[in-house]
C-alpha positions as CSV (number, residue, x, y, z in Angstrom):
1,X,0.0,0.0,0.0
2,X,1.4,3.4,-1.0
3,X,1.5,6.3,1.5
4,X,-1.3,8.1,-0.2
5,X,-3.6,5.1,0.1
6,X,-2.6,4.6,3.8
7,X,-3.3,8.3,4.4
8,X,-6.8,7.9,3.1
9,X,-7.3,5.0,5.6
10,X,-5.8,7.2,8.4
11,X,-8.2,10.0,7.6
12,X,-11.1,7.6,8.1
13,X,-9.6,6.1,11.2
14,X,-7.3,8.8,12.6
15,X,-6.6,7.1,16.0
16,X,-3.1,5.6,16.1
17,X,-1.8,3.0,18.6
18,X,1.5,1.2,19.1
19,X,0.6,-0.7,22.3
20,X,-1.9,-3.5,22.5
21,X,-2.5,-2.6,26.2
22,X,-4.0,0.7,25.0
23,X,-6.1,-0.3,22.0
24,X,-9.1,1.9,21.3
25,X,-12.1,1.0,19.1
26,X,-11.4,1.6,15.4
27,X,-7.8,2.7,15.9
28,X,-4.9,1.7,13.6
29,X,-2.3,-0.4,15.3
30,X,1.3,0.0,14.1
31,X,3.2,-3.2,14.9
32,X,6.6,-1.7,15.9
33,X,9.6,-3.8,16.8
34,X,11.9,-3.4,19.8
35,X,14.9,-5.1,21.2
36,X,12.8,-7.5,23.1
37,X,9.5,-7.6,21.2
38,X,8.0,-8.0,17.7
39,X,4.8,-6.0,17.3
40,X,3.8,-8.2,14.3
41,X,3.2,-11.0,16.8
42,X,0.6,-8.9,18.6
43,X,-1.4,-7.8,15.4
44,X,-4.1,-10.4,15.9
45,X,-4.5,-9.4,19.5
46,X,-4.9,-5.8,18.5
47,X,-7.6,-6.6,16.1
48,X,-9.5,-8.7,18.7
49,X,-9.2,-5.7,21.1
50,X,-10.9,-3.4,18.7
51,X,-8.4,-2.0,16.2
52,X,-9.8,-1.5,12.7
53,X,-6.5,-2.1,10.9
54,X,-3.0,-3.3,11.8
55,X,0.1,-2.3,10.0
56,X,2.7,-5.1,9.8
57,X,5.9,-5.8,7.9
58,X,6.2,-9.6,8.1
59,X,3.9,-11.3,5.5
60,X,3.4,-14.5,7.5
61,X,1.2,-12.5,10.0
62,X,-1.2,-11.3,7.3
63,X,-4.5,-13.0,7.5
64,X,-7.1,-10.8,5.8
65,X,-7.7,-7.3,4.4
66,X,-7.5,-5.7,7.9
67,X,-3.7,-6.4,7.9
68,X,-1.8,-3.7,5.9
69,X,1.5,-5.1,4.8
70,X,4.4,-2.6,4.4
71,X,8.2,-2.8,4.0
72,X,9.0,-1.3,7.4
73,X,6.4,-0.4,10.0
74,X,8.5,2.3,11.8
75,X,9.5,4.0,8.5
76,X,5.8,3.9,7.4
77,X,4.7,5.5,10.6
78,X,7.2,8.3,10.1
79,X,6.3,8.8,6.4
80,X,2.6,8.9,7.3
81,X,3.3,11.6,9.8
82,X,5.4,13.6,7.3
83,X,2.6,13.3,4.8
84,X,0.1,14.5,7.3
85,X,2.1,17.6,8.6
86,X,2.6,18.6,4.9
87,X,-1.2,19.2,4.8
88,X,-1.3,21.7,7.7
89,X,-1.8,25.4,7.4
90,X,-1.3,26.2,11.1
91,X,1.6,27.5,13.2
92,X,3.9,24.6,14.3
93,X,6.3,25.6,17.0
94,X,9.3,23.3,17.2
95,X,11.1,23.2,20.6
96,X,14.4,21.6,21.4
97,X,17.4,22.3,23.7
98,X,19.5,20.8,26.4
99,X,17.5,22.0,29.4
100,X,13.9,23.3,29.8
101,X,12.4,22.1,26.6
102,X,9.5,20.2,28.3
103,X,8.7,23.1,30.6
104,X,8.9,25.6,27.8
105,X,6.6,23.3,25.7
106,X,4.1,23.2,28.4
107,X,4.2,27.0,29.0
108,X,3.7,27.5,25.3
109,X,0.7,25.3,25.4
110,X,-0.9,27.1,28.3
111,X,-0.2,30.5,26.8
112,X,-1.3,29.8,23.3
113,X,-4.4,27.9,24.6
114,X,-5.8,31.2,25.8
115,X,-6.5,32.1,22.1
116,X,-6.1,28.9,20.0
117,X,-7.0,25.2,20.2
118,X,-3.5,23.8,20.6
119,X,-2.0,20.3,20.5
120,X,1.3,19.9,22.3
121,X,3.6,16.9,22.7
122,X,2.2,14.6,25.5
123,X,4.8,13.7,28.2
124,X,8.2,13.1,26.6
125,X,7.1,11.7,23.2
126,X,9.9,13.6,21.6
127,X,11.9,11.0,19.7
128,X,11.8,9.2,16.3
129,X,8.6,7.4,17.5
130,X,7.0,10.0,19.7
131,X,7.2,12.9,17.2
132,X,5.3,10.9,14.5
133,X,2.7,9.9,17.1
134,X,2.4,13.5,18.2
135,X,2.0,14.7,14.6
136,X,-0.7,12.1,13.8
137,X,-2.7,13.2,16.9
138,X,-3.2,16.7,15.4
139,X,-6.5,16.7,13.6
140,X,-8.3,19.4,11.6
141,X,-9.8,21.0,14.7
142,X,-6.4,22.2,16.0
143,X,-5.3,25.8,15.3
144,X,-1.6,25.4,16.4
145,X,0.8,22.7,17.4
146,X,3.8,22.7,19.8
147,X,6.2,19.8,19.0
148,X,9.0,19.0,21.4
149,X,12.1,17.3,19.8
150,X,14.8,15.5,21.7
151,X,18.1,14.2,20.4
152,X,21.1,12.2,21.6
153,X,23.0,12.2,18.3
154,X,23.8,14.4,15.4
155,X,21.2,14.3,12.6
156,X,18.2,13.4,14.8
157,X,16.8,17.0,15.1
158,X,17.0,17.4,11.3
159,X,15.1,14.1,10.8
160,X,12.4,15.1,13.3
161,X,12.1,18.5,11.7
162,X,11.4,16.7,8.4
163,X,8.5,14.9,10.1
164,X,7.0,17.8,12.1
165,X,7.8,20.6,9.6
166,X,7.9,23.5,12.1
167,X,7.0,27.0,10.9
168,X,8.4,28.5,14.1
169,X,11.0,27.3,16.6
170,X,13.4,27.8,19.4
171,X,16.3,26.2,21.2
172,X,16.0,26.8,24.9
173,X,19.8,26.5,25.4
174,X,22.8,24.2,24.7
175,X,24.7,22.4,27.4
176,X,26.7,19.3,28.2
177,X,24.2,16.5,27.9
178,X,24.2,13.2,26.0
179,X,27.9,13.6,25.3
180,X,28.2,9.9,24.6
181,X,26.1,10.4,21.5
182,X,27.2,14.0,20.6
183,X,30.9,13.5,21.3
184,X,31.5,17.0,22.5
185,X,29.8,20.3,23.4
186,X,30.4,21.4,19.8
187,X,28.5,18.3,18.8
188,X,25.6,19.4,21.0
189,X,25.6,22.8,19.2
190,X,25.7,21.2,15.8
191,X,22.9,18.8,16.6
192,X,20.5,21.4,18.2
193,X,21.4,23.8,15.5
194,X,19.7,21.5,13.0
195,X,16.4,23.2,14.0
196,X,17.9,26.6,13.0
197,X,19.0,25.0,9.7
198,X,15.5,23.8,9.0
199,X,13.9,27.2,9.9
200,X,16.4,29.0,7.7
201,X,15.8,26.7,4.8
202,X,12.0,26.9,5.1
203,X,11.8,30.6,5.9
204,X,10.5,30.0,9.4
205,X,10.4,32.3,12.4
206,X,13.2,32.0,15.0
207,X,12.7,32.8,18.7
208,X,16.0,33.1,20.5
209,X,17.2,33.8,24.0
210,X,19.1,37.0,23.0
211,X,21.4,37.0,26.0
212,X,22.7,33.5,25.3
213,X,26.1,33.9,23.6
214,X,26.1,30.3,22.3
215,X,22.6,30.7,20.7
216,X,23.5,34.1,19.4
217,X,26.6,32.7,17.7
218,X,24.6,29.9,16.2
219,X,21.9,32.2,14.8
220,X,24.5,34.7,13.5
221,X,26.0,31.9,11.3
222,X,22.6,31.7,9.5
223,X,20.2,34.0,7.7
224,X,16.7,34.4,9.1
225,X,13.9,36.3,7.6
226,X,12.2,36.8,11.0
227,X,13.9,36.7,14.4
228,X,12.3,37.5,17.8
229,X,14.6,37.9,20.7
230,X,13.8,37.6,24.4
231,X,15.9,38.0,27.6
232,X,16.9,40.4,30.3
233,X,18.8,42.9,28.1
234,X,17.0,45.9,26.8
235,X,18.1,45.1,23.2
236,X,15.7,42.1,23.2
237,X,12.2,42.3,21.7
238,X,10.7,40.9,24.9
239,X,12.4,41.9,28.1
240,X,11.8,40.3,31.5
241,X,13.2,40.3,35.0
242,X,12.8,38.3,38.2
243,X,10.9,40.1,40.9
244,X,10.7,37.3,43.5
245,X,12.4,33.8,43.5
246,X,11.7,32.5,47.0
247,X,10.8,29.9,46.2
248,X,8.1,30.6,43.5
249,X,8.9,33.0,40.8
250,X,7.3,36.3,40.1
251,X,8.4,38.1,37.0
252,X,7.9,41.4,35.1
253,X,8.0,41.6,31.4
254,X,7.4,44.1,28.6
255,X,7.8,44.6,24.9
256,X,10.8,46.5,23.6
257,X,10.2,50.3,23.7
258,X,7.3,50.1,26.2
259,X,7.7,52.1,29.4
260,X,5.4,50.0,31.7
261,X,5.8,46.3,32.4
262,X,3.4,43.5,33.1
263,X,3.8,41.4,36.3
264,X,2.8,37.8,36.9
265,X,3.2,35.3,39.7
266,X,4.0,31.7,38.8
267,X,3.8,28.2,40.3
268,X,7.4,27.3,39.3
269,X,10.6,27.6,41.3
270,X,14.1,28.1,39.9
271,X,15.4,31.4,38.6
272,X,16.6,29.6,35.5
273,X,13.0,29.2,34.4
274,X,12.8,33.0,33.7
275,X,13.9,32.4,30.1
276,X,11.3,29.6,29.7
277,X,8.6,32.1,30.7
278,X,10.0,34.7,28.3
279,X,10.1,32.2,25.5
280,X,6.4,31.5,25.9
281,X,5.6,35.2,26.2
282,X,7.5,36.0,23.0
283,X,5.7,33.3,21.0
284,X,2.4,34.3,22.5
285,X,2.9,38.0,21.6
286,X,4.0,37.1,18.1
287,X,0.9,35.0,17.5
288,X,-1.4,37.8,18.8
289,X,-2.2,36.5,22.3
290,X,-3.2,39.5,24.4
291,X,-0.9,40.3,27.4
292,X,-3.7,39.7,29.9
293,X,-4.3,36.2,28.4
294,X,-0.5,35.5,28.4
295,X,-0.4,36.2,32.1
296,X,-3.5,34.1,32.7
297,X,-1.9,31.2,30.9
298,X,1.3,31.5,33.0
299,X,-0.6,31.7,36.2
300,X,-2.5,28.5,35.3
301,X,0.6,26.4,34.8
302,X,1.5,24.0,37.6
303,X,4.3,21.5,37.1
304,X,3.5,17.8,37.8
305,X,6.4,16.0,36.3
306,X,9.3,16.3,38.8
307,X,10.7,19.2,36.9
308,X,11.2,22.2,39.2
309,X,8.2,20.9,41.2
310,X,7.9,22.0,44.8
311,X,6.5,19.2,47.0
312,X,5.5,19.7,50.7
313,X,5.8,16.5,52.6
314,X,4.8,16.0,56.2
315,X,8.3,17.0,57.4
316,X,10.0,18.9,54.6
317,X,9.7,21.1,51.5
318,X,11.3,19.5,48.5
319,X,12.2,20.8,45.1
320,X,11.7,17.6,43.0
321,X,13.8,18.0,39.9
322,X,14.9,14.5,39.1
323,X,13.3,13.8,35.8
324,X,16.6,14.5,34.2
325,X,20.0,16.0,34.9
326,X,23.1,17.1,33.1
327,X,26.1,19.3,34.0
328,X,24.4,22.6,33.0
329,X,21.1,21.9,34.6
330,X,22.8,20.7,37.8
331,X,24.8,23.9,38.0
332,X,21.8,26.3,37.6
333,X,19.8,24.3,40.2
334,X,22.6,24.8,42.7
335,X,22.8,28.5,41.8
336,X,19.0,28.7,42.5
337,X,19.4,27.0,45.9
338,X,22.1,29.6,46.8
339,X,19.7,32.5,46.4
340,X,16.8,31.0,48.2
341,X,16.1,32.2,51.8
342,X,15.2,29.1,53.6
343,X,16.1,27.5,57.0
344,X,18.2,24.3,56.9
345,X,19.0,24.0,53.2
346,X,19.9,20.5,52.0
347,X,21.1,19.5,48.6
348,X,20.9,15.8,47.5
349,X,22.5,15.3,44.1
350,X,22.6,12.0,42.1
351,X,24.7,10.9,39.2
352,X,24.4,12.5,35.7
353,X,24.1,9.9,33.0
354,X,25.4,9.8,29.3
355,X,28.4,12.1,29.9
356,X,30.8,9.7,28.2
357,X,34.5,10.4,28.7
358,X,33.7,13.7,30.4
359,X,31.7,12.1,33.2
360,X,34.5,12.1,35.8
361,X,35.4,15.7,35.3
362,X,31.8,17.0,35.1
363,X,30.9,15.3,38.4
364,X,34.0,16.7,40.0
365,X,33.1,20.2,38.9
366,X,29.6,19.8,40.4
367,X,31.1,18.6,43.7
368,X,33.5,21.5,43.9
369,X,30.7,24.0,43.0
370,X,28.3,22.6,45.6
371,X,31.0,22.9,48.3
372,X,31.3,26.7,47.7
373,X,27.7,27.2,48.7
374,X,26.3,27.9,52.1
375,X,24.3,24.7,52.8
376,X,23.4,22.9,56.0
377,X,23.9,19.4,54.4
378,X,25.4,18.2,51.2
379,X,24.7,14.7,49.9
380,X,26.0,13.0,46.8
381,X,24.5,9.7,45.5
382,X,25.8,7.4,42.8
383,X,28.9,5.7,41.6
384,X,30.2,8.7,39.6
385,X,29.9,11.1,42.5
386,X,31.3,8.5,44.9
387,X,34.6,8.7,43.0
388,X,35.0,12.1,44.5
389,X,34.2,11.2,48.1
390,X,36.0,13.0,51.0
391,X,35.2,14.0,54.5
392,X,33.6,17.4,53.7
393,X,30.3,15.9,52.4
394,X,28.2,12.7,52.5
395,X,28.6,10.2,49.7
396,X,26.6,7.1,49.0
397,X,27.2,4.7,46.1
398,X,23.5,4.1,45.4
399,X,20.0,5.5,46.0
400,X,19.2,2.6,48.2
401,X,22.2,3.2,50.5
402,X,21.2,6.9,50.8
403,X,17.6,6.2,51.5
404,X,17.8,5.3,55.2
405,X,20.1,8.3,55.9
406,X,18.0,11.0,54.2
407,X,14.8,9.6,55.9
408,X,15.9,11.3,59.1
409,X,15.7,14.8,57.5
410,X,13.0,17.1,58.9
411,X,12.2,20.8,58.9
412,X,14.4,21.2,55.8
413,X,14.3,22.8,52.4
414,X,15.7,20.1,50.1
415,X,16.8,20.0,46.4
416,X,16.5,16.5,44.8
417,X,18.4,16.6,41.5
418,X,19.6,13.6,39.5
419,X,19.2,11.8,36.2
420,X,16.1,9.7,35.9
421,X,17.9,6.4,36.2
422,X,18.8,7.2,39.8
423,X,15.2,6.7,40.8
424,X,15.2,9.6,43.2
425,X,11.4,9.1,43.7
426,X,12.6,6.5,46.2
427,X,14.2,9.3,48.2
428,X,11.1,11.6,47.9
429,X,9.0,8.8,49.4
430,X,10.9,8.9,52.7
431,X,11.3,12.7,53.0
């Protein structure tokens, strides 16, 4: 079946599933393969559960006309999404970056939803499977889409842009993450810069944190028809500043040339989130969302995904920020703790993953930085941090070993920061 024929089937049955545990009536099941499973083997089960069609790539599983045989299921899913996005005539905002892309995506959604019917990436569906599924979830009723794109190797963002086809876009920042795949910080810049390349080639609109020298350098190397800058400096098109950061942020913002500023209180902690707010404000203004509506959207947003999320337990107040971690996000999280006015401040840091050959040095830098701060207790968890153990802080080789010790904390303001694989939710449970 050619992609045009499959697209006609999709238009009649636009609900896509890749998991037999989540089959919905009249959906199309794509039989993806993984390291430990073959979706073709579950095609019959998907039909029995209510799927209208199943897309397979192994002919021995085809029984009747409800089985659509293709050469490669994953490539067909991606091509179908590419064909679908080519039909759109709506703003499509592509978001990538080392840190803050999910928070920025969610802020864009809440701000733009004040004026438009918006579809935004659900959860972390931002890879070679998640982006096609996101694109195919956007039906004709939507007036804008916000597509988050993640990457751990060069070429991935370019590929995802080809599927989502963004008309607008931004890179939140570039930092030292996934160095195993990117090879170096320059590799990170090259990979994230593929969004800039796509926007340049397709005459898209760029939103850029104008105070970020790395992003400014990357943008200057390209020619853009339309660029909107946001940041603290007065040279930006949207200018913002922190008013309060203890622990929730309140900010002021205005358009360039305006004398009076808008103010808004938020439900996010972390001074580093200022630029994420400004990104959402800049995009909202560009797409004609009124300032009052922008503020309303910002005020509505409450994090629920262990990203800069404040959790009050029976005994402590915890900044739960352990969905992900890398060298740059760890550093700014520490900077934020240093400016907070709170009794008995405790920092619990877990290993940062995928740093490759730079892992030892980057963990050492974080240890040294943390020790310069005025903290009541400093705890490092994980094998990488344990390599730098000494008598000036607490070090534990694993989350399980740290669990009993941190369970004694009370009346403290605590930062929990680690890569997802450290399972720091097990520490949150006992705090």
